[in-house]
C-alpha positions, 0 to 999 in steps of 0.5 A, a space after each residue: 863174435 867172429 867176424 869173417 874178412 874177405 881178400 880183395 880178389 875174393 870180393 872183386 869176384 861175381 856173386 852169381 852167373 847173372 852178374 857176369 852176363 851183365 858184364 860180358 854184354 857191356 864188353 861187347 857193346 863197347 867193342 862194337 862202338 869201337 870198331 864202328 868208330 874206327 871205320 868211320 875214321 878209316 872211310 868216312 864217306 861209308 858211314 854217310 849214306 848208302 850206295 845207290 845201285 845203277 838201274 839196268 834196262 831189261 834185256 827184252 825192253 825195246 830200247 835195249 833190243 834195238 841196241 843190241 841189233 844196231 851194235 850187231 849190224 855196225 860190227 858186221 858191216 865193219 868187220 865182214 868182206 865186201 862179198 861176205 854179206 851179199 854186198 857188190 865187190 866194188 862196196 869196199 870203198 863205199 861209206 856205209 851206215 845202217 839204221 835200225 827201226 823200232 820194234 813193234 810197240 804192241 810187243 810183250 816180250 818175256 824177260 830174257 837173259 840171252 838175246 842172239 841177232 841173226 840175219 834171215 834166210 835169203 836176206 843181205 845188209 843192203 838197202 831195206 832189210 831186216 834183222 832177227 833177234 832171238 831169245 835164247 835164255 828165258 822162260 819163253 823163247 821168242 823170235 822177232 825181226 826189226 826193220 833195217 835201212 843200209 846206206 852205201 854212198 859212193 861215186 857213181 854216173 848220174 844223168 845230167 839231162 832226162 833220156 828217151 828209151 832207145 837213146 845210145 848214151 855218150 860220155 856227155 850224158 852222165 857225170 859223176 856224183 856221190 849217191 846211195 848204191 843200196 838205194 836200189 838192189 840193181 848194180 851201180 855202173 861205174 865205168 864209161 865202157 859199161 854204159 857208153 853205147 847202150 840205150 835205155 829201156 825206159 825214159 829216165 829223169 835228170 840226176 837218175 843213177 845208171 845201173 845195169 838194170 836200166 840199160 841194154 846193148 844197142 841194136 847193131 842192125 835189123 832182121 834180114 840185113 846182109 852181114 859179113 861172117 867171120 869164121 875163126 878157128 886155131 890158126 885160121 880165119 875165113 870171111 864169108 857173108 849172110 843174112 841176119 835172122 834176128 835183129 843184131 844186138 852188140 855182144 850178143 848172139 844171132 843166127 845167120 843164114 849163110 849163102 849155102 843155106 847152112 844157119 849158124 850162130 855168131 856174136 854181133 861184132 858191130 853194125 855189119 859184121 858177125 864172128 863165129 868161133 870154131 
């Protein structure tokens, strides 16, 4: 009887392609478990739970728009010069703060990837104002405005007591206190020489901040008053007399008829004197 014997190497060889595929798949599975085990050893937290993403507020949401506008306003107020945004020249030493209002709750804005804040024309960041927001990158180019209140706190002169119109102000009428300069548009009077001797144009209450729009120069003389006229030029000065054709207000111009009938315009210096410069 003929017997066929196989060598060990020949006996270990797979009998067909299906056996080879099964063996390859087992090897791959084993390698996969090995890689996963090594990763778990190197970084246990990575295998514990998935990483949660941080929620992002859409840029067109009301709270996001208000935050964008607030950041822009704060930066402009801190970086610009005293006159860069229409603020008074004396505003450098003021304590300035701004508060943005809320967007209209009825607005339904399209998503926007880039929002640009801006200052509307003929607007300044002072007192009650507005800030614009426009979408530069989105399916709809919307444009809205938000209210903003800018306050500027600093020293100013306020009245101690109520004052009637026409009362010449003296230094004892007012005292210094911290006030909001931006509460009104009119300029605050910071030096006594700006208001001493002037008169209110309307009744002013105690605690009122003295502003330029509240006062006018006091009347020095009435129309028809005989006044001394100084005519000055390069190297000479001549004094004469004349009759005021209108009420004289300190620092302002009044018409005067001279004794020879000539009418000229002169600056009121005091209750008895006017000056004409040639």
